[in-house]
N, C-alpha and C positions, 0 to 999 in steps of 0.2 A: 490484567487478566481479561479474557473475553467473557461475555455474558450470554448464556443460552436463552434465546427468546422463543418459546413455543408458539405455534400458530394458534392464536386466540383472537378475540375481538380486538380490532384496531391494530393487528400485527402487520408490519410492513413485510411484503414478500417480493421477491424477484421472480418474474415469470419469463421463462425462456421459450421462444417460439421456434418450432422446427423449420429449418430452411428447406426450400424446395426449388429445384431448377425446372420443374415441369408445370406450367400454368394449367389451371383447370380447363376442361373442354368448354368451348364457347357454344351457347345455344343460338341457332339462327333466329329463332323467334324470341324477342324480349318481352316478357309478360308486362313490363311497366311502360312500354313504348307509348300506348294510347294516352295513359294518364300524364306522362311526362310531357308529351307534345301539347296537351291542353294547358298545363301551367307554364310552359316555356316562356310565352310572351310576358306573363306577369313577373316571373322570376327575372327575366331579362331587364324589365323596367326597374325593378327593385335594385338589382345589382348595379345597373347603370347609375342610379341615383347615389348609391354608396360609392361607386368609383369616382363619380364627380365630386362627392364630398371629400374623398381622400385627396384628389387633385387640388381642391379648393384650399385645403389646409396648408398645402405647401406653396407652390407658385402657379400663376396663371399659365405659364409656359407648359406646365405638366398636364393641363386640362386636355389639350388637343392630343398629346401623346397618349394619355391614359385612355381617352375615348377610342382612339384609333386602334391601339393594341387590343383593347377589350372587344370592340365590335368585330374586327377582322378575325381575331382568334375564335370568337364565338361562332361567327358565320362559317368559318372553315370547319369547325367541329360539327356543326349542324349539317353541312353539306356532306361531309364524310359519313355521318350517321345515316342520312337518308339515302345515300348512294350505295350503301352496303347492306347486306342481308344479315349480318351478324358480327360485324367487325368491332369497332370501338364502342358502339352503342351510345346511348345518351349520357352514360356515366362520365366520360371525359368532359363533356360540356358542363354538367352540373359541378364536377370537380373544380373546373376553372372558375365558375361562378362563385362557388363557395370560398375559394381562396381569395378572390378579389373582394368578396363581401366581407370576409374576416379582416382583411387589411383595411377596408373602409371603416368597419366598426372600430377596429383598434385605433386607427387614426382619429376618428371622431371622438373616441373616448378620451384621447389625450387633450383635445381642444374643448371638451365640455359635454360631449355626448351627442348621440344621434339626433335627439329631439331638438336640442338647441341649434345645431348646425344645419338642420334641414328646414328650419322654420321659415326660411325665405321661399321655399318651394310649395309647401302645402300644409294644411292643418295637421295637428298632432295625431288625430285618429287615423288619417291617411298614412302618415309616416309610419305609425305602428303597424298598420295593415300591410304596407309594402315590406317592412322589415320582417313581418311574420310570414309573408309569402316567400321571401328569400330563404328564411329558415326552413319553411315547409318544403320548398323545392329541394333544398339540399338534403333534408332528412328523408324525403321520398327516395332520393338516390340511395341513401343508406338502406332503406327498406327494400329497394330493388335488389341490393346485394343479398339480403336475407332470402327474399323470394326466389332469386335465381339459384341460391344454394339449395333451397328446398326442391326447385324444379329439377336441378341436376340429379337429385337423389330419387324423387318420386314421379317426375315428369307430369303427364296429363292429369293424373288423379287429383292434384292440388291446384290446377290452373285457375279454376273459377274462384276457389276459396282464397287463393293468394291475391288475386286481383281485388276481391272485396276487402281483404285484410289491408292491402296497400292503400286503398282509398280511405278507409276508416281511419287508418293510422295517420294519414296526412292531416285530416281534420282534427284529430286528437292532439297532434303536435301544435297546431295553431292555438288551440285552447290552452295547452300547457304553457305556451309562451306567455300568455296573459296572466295565468295563475302564478307562474314563476315570478313575474314582475310584482304582482300583488303581495305575495308572501315573502318575497326576497328580503324586505327590510328586517325580518325576524331572524335571518341567518347570521351567525357570528362572523362569517367571512366578509360580510359587507363592512363591518366595523374595521376589520383588518385592512381591506383595500382602501377605505377612506383615510385611515390613519397613515397608511403607507404613502398614499398620494400626497397627503397634506404635509407630511414631515419629510418629504424627499430632500435629501442633501444633508440631513442631520446625521452626525457620525459619533460613535463612542470613542472617546480618546482619554488620554491621561495627562494631567498637568505637568508631570515631571519629565515629559518627553517633548520638550519644546522644539527640538530640532526636527521632529517629524510632524509638527503642526498639530499636536494633539490637544484636545480640549478635555475638560473635566466632566464627570458624570453630572455635576450640578448644572453645568452649561447645557448639557443635553436635555435635562429635565425642563429647563426654562424654555428651550426651543420646542419641545414636545407639547408643553402646556399652551404655548402661543399658537401652535399649529392645529389644535384640536378643533374639529368642525362645530359650527353652531347648530342648534336644534332646528329642524326643518318641519314645515307643515306636512299634513298627510298628502296633499296634492303634489307638493314638491318631492316628497319621498317617492310617490308612485312614479312620477316623471323621471326622477334620477335613477330609481331602481330598475325601471324598464330599460334604461340605457345600460346599466350594469349587467342586467340579466341577459339582454341580447348580446352585449359585447362578450361577456364570458362564454355564453352559450355558443355563439358562432366561432369565436377565436379558438376555443378548446375543442368543442365537439366536431366542428367541421374540419379543422386541420388534422385532428387525430383520426377521424373516421373516414371522411371523404377522400382525403389525399392518399392514404394507403389503398383505398378502393380504386382510385385513379391508377395507381401503379399496378394494381391487381389486374386491371382491364387491359393495360397497354404495354407491359414490360415482359419480354420473353425470358429474361434472366433475373426476375425479381428475387430479392433476398428474403423478404418476409413471406411466409406461407399465406395461402388464400384466406385463411381464417383469421388473420391478424386484425382486419377491420372489425370483425364481429367481437373479438376479444376486447378491442379498445372501446367499442360501443358500451360493452358491459362495464368496463373499467370506468369510463366517463360518467356513466349514470350512477355509480355507486361508490367510487373511491377517489382519493387524491393521488394523482400521478406524481411520482417522485423523480424517476429517471427512465431513460430508454437506452438500450444497448444495440449496437448494430455492426461493430467492427470485429470484435473477437467472437461474438455470438449474437443472436437476435433475441431481443426481449425487452422488458421494461420493469421498473420497480414501482409499486403503488401500495396504498394502504387498503387492506381488505378485512372484512369480517370473516369468521370461520366458514359461514355458509357461502360467501363469495369465493373463498379459496377453492371450495369443492366445485363450484360452477366453472370457474376458470380452468381448473385442472381437467375437467371433463371435455374441454374443446379438443377436437381431433388433432389440431396443429400445435397444441401446447405440450412441450416436453416435460416440464416440471415447474412447480411453484416452490420457491426456496424461502424458508423463514429467515427474517433478518437476524443478524447477530453482531455483537461487538468484538473487536480485537483491541489489543493494547500495545503500547510502545515498548521496545526493548532498550533500554538506554545504553612544534611537531618535528618532532624528531622522527616520526614514524617513516616518512618517505625516504629519508636518507638511510635509515636503518634497513629498509628493504632494497637499497641499491638504486633508487631512482633519483639520483642527484642531477639537477639541471647542469651542473658544471662538468659532468662526465660526457664526453662526446660519443661514447659507444654504449648507449643503452636504449631501451625501447621508448623512453621518454623523448629523446631527441630524434629517434628514427621516425616518430609519428608527429613531429612538430608540436610536441606537448599535448597531443590528442586533438589538435585542431580539426574541426569538422564533425566530431562525434557529438551526439546528443544524449545526455543522461537524464532520464526521467526518475523522479523520486516521489514515492507515495509516503507522505509524512504529515507533520503538523503545520506546514506552511513555511514561509521564508520571510526574513527581514531584509528587504531589498536595499536599504540604505547602507548595509555593511560594506566596508571597502573591499571585502573579498569577492564581491560581485561586480567589480568595475570591469568595463569592457575595453580598457586601454589596449590599443594595437590589435584588437580583434577585427577580422574582416566581416563581410556581410553574413547574415544568418544563412545556414546551409539550405540549399534549395529543396531538400527533402522535407523540410519542416512545414507542417500544415496546421499546427496548433495555434492557440490564442493566449493572450495575456488578458485576464478578465479583471475589471475594476470591481471594487467592493468597499466595504467599510474601512476607511483610512488606507486605502490602496488604490492609487491612481495608475492605471495600466500604462498610460502614456509616459509617465516618469519613472515608474517602478521597474519596468522591463527595459532591457537594452540588448546589445549583441552578446552578452554573457548569459543573463537571465532572459531567455527568449520566450518562456511560457510560464503561466501561473494560473491555476484554476482552483476552485474550492467546491467541495461536495458535502452537503449538510442535510439534505432532505431525509435520508435514511436515519441519520443520527437523531434528528429532531423528532421523528416519528416514534422512536423507541426509548429515548433518553428519559430516565426516571430521576435524575439528579438535577439540582439547581444549575442553571447554565448562565454563563456570562455574569457572574456575581462580582462583588467588590474583591473578594478573596481569590476568585478564579476567573479573571476577565478573559475575553476572547473577542476576535473580530470576525464578522461575517464577510470574510474576504480571504484571499491567499496569505494575508499577513500572519506571521508566526508570533505567538505569545510566549510559549514555554521555551523556545530556543532549540528544540530537538531537531526540527527540520532544517533550520539554519546551520546547525552544527554538522549534520550529516552531509548537507549540500557542500559545505566547505571542504570536507574530507574528500569527497568524490571529485569535485571539479572546481574548487575555488581558485581565484587568481592569486598572484603573489602579493603578500603583505609583509613588509620587513619590520623587524624590531617589535614583533608581537609577543605578548606574554600575559600571564595572569599575575598582576601585581609584582612583576619582576621575576616570577618563577617560570621556568621553561622558556626563557627568552630565545627568540630565533625567528626564522621565516615560516610563516603559515601559508600553505597552499594546498591545492587538491592533487590527487594522483594524476589527473589529466587537466592541467591548469588552463589549457586553451579550449577545452570541451565546452559545450553549451549546456545549460541547465534548464530543466522544466520541472516546476513544482506542482504536484497534485495534492492539495491539502485535503486529507481524508480523516484526520484525527483532531479531536477537540478537547479543550482544556477543562476536563473534569478529572476526578481522582484516577490516576494511572493512565489517563488519556484513553479516550474511547473512539473507535473507528468502526463504523457499521459495515456489514456485508454488502448492503445495497450500494453504499458510497464507494467501497473498494472496487466492486465489479464495474461500476461506471467509470472510475478512474483508470482501471486497466483497459477498458474498452476505448477510452479516449486516447490513452498513451499509445496504444497500438495504431490507431488511425493518425495520430499526430506525427509519427515518423521518428520516434525515439530509437536509439540504438541499443540501449541498456535500460532495464528497469531495476531500481534499487528500492528494496522494501525492508526497512528496519522495524518490522512489526511482528507480533506473534499472536498465537491463539491461547489455548489453555490445555492443561493435562486433566484427564486422559484425552488423547487426540481423536479428532474425527478422521475417518478414512479419506483417502485422496479424492474419492468421488462423492463424498458427502456434500450435500448442498450447503452445509453450514461452514465449510472451509473455503471462503472466498479467495484466499491467497492461493490455494492449490488450484482452484478452478480458473481464476484469472490468469495465473502464471502459465497454466497449460496452454491456454489460447495464445498468449504472447509468444511462448516458445515455439509453438507450431507455426507462427508467423515469422520466425527467425530472430526473435528478440530475447537475449539472455535475461533471466530474472535471478537476482541475487538477494538472498534473505538471511537474516540472523538465525542462529541456532537457539536463541532465547537465553535468559539469565537465571535459570533454575538450578545451576550446578552447585556443588560438584557431584550430586547424586546421579547414578546411572539411570538410563531410560528417560531422561528429561529433555532430550533434543526435540525441537519443533521444526516445522517447515520441512518435512521429511520426504516429500514427493520426489521421485527420481529425476524429474525435469527441472527441479530447482537446484541452484548452486547455494549450498547452506554453509554458513561461515561461523566458526568458533572464534573466541577472543583470546589473544595472547598479550603478553607484556612486550615492552621494547627495552633497549639497553639504556634506559633513563630512569632515575629514581630521584626522590626528594628527601635526602637525609637531613635529620634535624637533631642537633646536639642536645643531649640531656646530660648535664654535668652534675654529679652528686657531690655531696660535701666531703667525701673521702677521695676526691680528685679522679674518680672513675667517670669517663665520658662514654655514654652509650648513644649509638646512632639509631634513633627512631625514624619513623616515616610520617610526614605530614605535609599539608599545604598551608603552612603558617607564615604569613607575610606581615605580621604585626611587629611590634617592638619587643626587644629582648626582655625577658623576665629575669631580673637579677636574683641572686641567691635569696630564697625565701623558704618558708616552711614546707615540708613534704609530709603528707599524712596518708594513712590507709585506714579506712573505716573498719573497726573490729568491735563487736559487741561481746560482752561476757557471756559465757554459756558453753554448751557442748559444741556448737557449730559457730565459732566466732567469725568465719569468713563470709557468712551470709550477708553481712552488712556491706561487704565490698563488691557485690555483684553490680556491674555497671548499669544494667537496665532496671535495677531495683535498689539503688543506694539508700542506706539507712544512715543518716548523718547526725542523728540526735546526740550521740556520744562522741562526736568527732569535731575538733575545732577547725572549721573549714575557712572562715573569713581570712583573706590574705594569703592563703596557702594553696599549694598544688596538690591535687588528690590523685592517688593511684587506685585503679579498680581493675577487676578481671571479668572477662566474659567468654563464654564458649560459643557465642554466636558470631559468625564471620561477617555478617552484614553490617551496614552502617547504623542501624537503629540503636544498638546499645551506646554507641558513641554520642549520638544526638541526645539520648535520654540522660546520659551522665553529664554532658555539658550543661543541659538545662538545670539539673539539680544543683550542680556545683556553682553555677553562676548565681542562681537564686539564693544560695547560702553565702555568697560573698567570696567564693574561691576565685583564683586567678589563673588556673590552668588545670588540665586533666591529662593524665597518662593512662592509656587504655592498653592492657595486656590481653591479647586475643589470638585466636587462630589466624594464620595468614589468610588474607582475603583480597589484597591488591586494590581494593576500592577505597581510594582516598578522596577526601573532600574537605574544603575549608569549613571551619565552624564560624558561626555568626559573629560579626563585629571583630574579626581577627582574633577571636578567643583561641588561645593555644590548646589544641587537642592533638596529642601525639600518640601514634600507635607503635607498640612493640609486640614481639611474640611472647609466648608464655615463659620461655627460658629467660629472656632478658627481664621480663616483668618480675619473675621470681628473684632475680639478682637485686632488683630495686627494692623488693619487699624485704629481703634479708638485710639490706643496708638499713632500712627504716627500723627494723626490729633490733639492730645492733647498736643503736645510739639513742640517747634521750632527746636529742634535738636535730633530727635529720633535716637537711636543706637541699635545694636543687636550683639549678639555673637552666632556663630554656632559651635557646637561640632560634632566630628565624630559620626557615627551611632553606636549603641550598639545592642546586640542580647538579646532579652527577650524571655524566654521559659516558658510555663505553664501558670497558672493563673496570671493575669486576662484576658489573650488573649482568645477571643472566636472564635468559628468556624462559618464560613459564606460560603454561596455559592458565588463564585466570580462574580463580575458584568459582566465580559466579557463572562461567560459561557452561551452558548445558551440555550434557554428555550423552553418548550413545550407550548401548545399542538403540537402534530404531525400534520403537515399540509397536509401530504399525506393520512394518515388514523388515524383520531382522536381517534378511539377506541383502538389504540395501544399506550400504555404509553411510552413516550420517554422524557428525557433520562431514562435509567434503574437504574442508581446508580451514586453516586458522590464519588470522591476520591481526595486526595491532588493534587493541580495543581497550587499553587501560591508560587512564590519564592522558587523553588525547586533547591537545590544544587546538581549538577551532573557534570560529565566530559563533555568537549566540545572540539572543534577543534581549533587549533591556529589561524585560520582566523576569529573566532568569536570575534568581537570587545569587547564583555563583558566578555571574558574569562581571568582569571588570575591564573597562577600556575596550569593550566590544568583543572580548574573548573569554572563554571558559575552558576548564579542564574537566572532561567528562569520561566516564567509563561505561562499557557495555558492549554486547554484541551489536548493538545499534551503531557503534563507532567502528567495529570491525567490518561490518557489511559494506559501507561505502568505500573502504580501502579496496576491496575486491571489485566493487562496481567501477571504480576509477581505472583499475587494471584491465577489466573487461572492455572498457571503452577504448583504451589504448590498443588492445588486441583487435578490436573490431575495426579500428582505423587502419591497422597494419594488414589485416587479413579480412577484408570485407565479405568474402565469400564463405567464410567459416560459419558453420552452424553453431547454435548455442551449446550443443553437446561437445563440439570440437573445441570451443573456447574453454569450457569446463575441463575437458581432458587435458588441454595444454597447461592449464593452471595447476591441476592436482598432480599430474605425472612428473612435473619438473620442480616440485616443492623442495625446500631445504630439508634435508634429513637431520641436520643439526641446526643450532643457531648460527648466525653469520660468523661467529668466532670459532666454530668447530666443536662447541660444547653440546652435550646432550640436552634435550628439552625436558623439563619437569612439568608436572601438573600439580597445581596447588590443590590442597584438600586436607583431609585429616586421615592419614598422614600425607605429606607430600610424597609423590612417587614419580618414576619415569613415565612420561606421557606415552600413550598408545593411540591407535587409530580412533578409538571411541572418544578420546579427548580432543584430538585435533584433525581427524580425518587423515589426509595424506601429508600432514605436517604443515610447515610455515610457507606461505605463498612467496614465490621467487619470480617477480615480474619479468626480469630480463631473460631468464631461462624459458619462461612461458612463451615468449615471442618466437622462439625457435625450438619447438618440442621434438621435432623429428618425426614422431608418430602420434596419431590421435585415435582414441576409441570413440567412434562417432555413433550417433543415435538419431533416428528420425521418428516420425509419428507412428510408423508400424512397429518400431521397437517398443515404444511406450504402450501400444496396444498389447503387444506380447507380454509385457510386464503385468498389465491389468488383468489379462486372461490368466497368467501364471499364478497370481496371488489369490484368485478365486472370485473376482467380481463377475457378476452375471452379464449377459449380453445387453440387457436393458440399461444397467448402470453405466456400462462402458459407452453405449451409444449416446446416452445423455451427456456424458462428458465430451466425447469426441464431436458430437453434432451430426454424426452420420450413422446409419444402420450398420452395426458391427456384430459379427458372429465369431466367437472363438472356435477354434478347431476342436473336433471331438476328442483328440488326444491332447491332454492338458500339457502345455509347455512348462519347462522348468524355469523358475525365477532366477536360478543360478546362471542361466544363459543370457540374461539381459546384458547388453554390451557396455557395462559400466567400467570405468577405470579403477576398479577395485574388485576383490574377490572376498566375499563373506559367506561362510558356511556355518549356519547357526545350529545345525542338528546332524552332524556327521556320525554315521554308524557303520555303514558299509562303504566300500570304495565307490566313488562317484567320478564322473567325467563331465566337465563343463567346457563351453566354447566361448572364445573371444575372437574378435577381428580387429585389426589395426590398419589404418590408412597412412601411407607415407606422405608427409607434407614437407619433408626435407629434401636433400639432394636426390635427384631422380634415381641414380644408381647407388643404392645403399644396401649393406648387408648387416643385419642385426643378429646378435647371439643372446640367448637367454641366460640370465644369471639369477639363481633361485636361493633365497634364504628361507628355508621352511620353518613353520612354527614348531615349537618343541613337541616331539612325539608324533609329528605329522609328516607323512611322505608326500611330496609334490613332484610330479613329472610333467614336463611340457613337450608337446609334439606338434610340429617339428621344433627342434632346438635352434634352428637357423632360419631366418626370414630374408629372402633375397628379392629386392625391389628393382624394377627397371621401368623404362618408358611404357611397357605394356602391362605391367603388374603394379598397381597402386595400392590394392587392398588384399591382405592375406589373413586367413583364419587359422587359428591354432587351438589345440585342446589342452586342457589341464586336468590331470588325474590326481585326485586327492584321496588319501587313506590314512587311517589312524592306528596307532599301536595301543591306545588307551582302552582299558576294559571297564572303566567306570565313567559316570557323568563327570565332565570337567568344566572348568571355566573356559574363557577364550584364550587361545595362544595366538601369537602374532608373528608374521614373517613378511616376505615381499617377493615380488617377481619384477625383474628389471630387464629391459632390452637395451643393449649397447651396440653402437656402430663405430665405424672407423672415423667418423666426423666428430666424435666426442659427445654425441647425444646419449643420455641415460634416461630411459622412459620407465619410471617405477610406479608400480601399483601395490598397495598393501594387501596382505592376505590375513584374514581373521577366521579362525576355525574353533568351533566348540564341539566336543564329542558328547553325544547324547545317546547312551545305550537304551534308556527309557525315555521316550518322547512325551511331551506335555506333562512333565513331572516337575512339580514345584519343590525344590530342594531347600528345606528350611534349616538344614544343619549348618 
């Protein structure tokens, strides 16, 4: 679950800066020119010394090059400045000086500090003075920006005052440098940087993972103790902290403040607004900068107090300040089940060379790069579009971890650390400060989306077969945003930064197996980073695939409901793991389990019952009362009404502690199987079969049972169902937008995992969740992107949902697990089960662009300000409110039908140029549906056609939803189907409690 974090003291916030394509008007007279010309020579000397120092640290050959570039560049900028009346100004010169100075300080810091490395040139006080002049010169340039902004607004009235302010501030900054050095030893950050520098190279590892070169925590403690710095004298502290102070001051303040100012002065198409330098000055002076964003939108994440939030929010160029928030994780036969067999010559898998060239980005818990599913055998070079990185970190060496399969890996933790209130990286919950996966979630989802072929994979012999991804030759990029604390936590700030990087890195598809919490935030709410980040990705042409969450089977539990997101429900496949339960009366019942241990031969079978009016209370799985039951050496039967795995785990714990040898759990169908610890037999049956077992126990004085290891059953008679845990519609934010969009396999999926995963064996684990369904669709989207590179994200979504299987692959209807089980409807699985081969050739697509999403935002009632904040541009809704029913989605959902309505859709032909489509309507019960025109004729001149749908009801009372469909069929065999969901509401906004 995500955690709401209000804006309070020390809250991390993401600040978004308004983009502008019009630079501010330049003043011919620069109020700081006189002052800057006075200190130019001094700043030049100081910066030259620092540049020499940087060259000295490396090689002598770089000295001449460094000096030449430095002096020629500086000379050119000075000449340009003096030769113009208001062009570049002195700002560019100071900007270059600041950057060179920052590099010099950073380089000197590595080799021991400014004072130590400049001792051959001059006494310490002169070195400090020169460094102070460098900082003062650069900071004066910052003040110049401030005064210039004031002059632009107030002109002559503030000229003299600004000049005085500028001069005084320069002197104050010099004093502050010394004070900073004097008081710097008292700051906690000093200890952090010293420890960090001293213990460089020490890594947290685990002794049982020798193949990965992992050490124990005890080894780490020894290293850290040995690396702790010795106590220094006051003189040494002052000398060292002056280095640290200047180094940090210049490196952070100058690069963050001056360089944006440099862009502000000289770039006609600058991305950041002119107030960005001023915002960053405030940020530097008061907060810890966590991240900056520049590709999907402009902004940064930092730690603010409440008063600082208010100040930042008041800057004219600041769009909004977003409080940080946590999100949580949603937790193979499947590809053959979906028709993507590599042995078939005619499918989208082979048409795209197994997805070669596509790049799938995953926002998840990281990746275990040593897994064999990430081998790059027979893969060509990395696609030229890729601009991302593989980043080293704790127990993650980028040069060996990444290859031509895993081409990118980054991690994002600043936002998490700023808000996390739980113990982190503990013995019970370890993690790595790197892209390395601990829990296995990210490794599992990566395998499903684009893992390479691995033969003879299984979990302890169960589910034996070939493991691979949907696009086996696609490349993978992992963006680790979630960390190993209970339920996995992923902060808003880190998610937004990961989205921003993925957009710029060049991924083709973004897969996000994460969720938020109920009740949902609106799509424009700052606290839903998935909605905001995915909007920017989609507008850049990158499909974003998310899970519907695991809160089913209750209605209104679906998450990730924004219309630009492709939202995936979880279904089963035609594979099960039957486990023989043989009773003493020779009746064999097939339960379900992942039991890979040894057979339990005939032994006692008991059911806990206490004397009294309610004897069955003792046999409730989650609260077993075993005092009056002989458990040792016996198998225990218990009952639970809870579909989740918790009662199973509690029952196993109680029975094992009492000496039992097995548990049979009678429960509502839930589809979520998992192995029990140490191969302890825990077998699930439904209530009907559980009752038969109980009747047998009660029929004899000495009931016995035999338990066999689980088998793997593939194909008929195993049916397809929507998983009980899969979250259901309707959409609680906007009921007219159908969610989920589609269903895909997400139950007992075999894929690679991390060694820390308690359910992993031999590198693989069987897991269930919409987290597993999501990468199935992400892999398919990558194949479609490879096949149709010009298609928009909406076109890819349309192709996937309009061609879905109406039945399971055997022609049988699809049920939805729950209480009771029922025929599935669009709120269970959207447009039904994904059919990748049909999606490759959909015939028609319902396309959407940015303007369509703006239409939606206006239609559901968001105001112009909210919409402008999301879109990033000033946006004004029309005075006539549009209808949300006219958003061009590949579905029709009418949540409040009372009078006749007419809605519009348009379709684009992506099939044969000359095609004729005819409408085929299956109306919901009691609902009349008419389409005009009923025939669509496409040719070389007509690619897109609009049509209207008139909907009316015969019902005279408030009803639930009834379901139907609209299909367009052509002579080429295309069947383009969208679901129709209609609810009659005679009285609107009426909560019917009957």
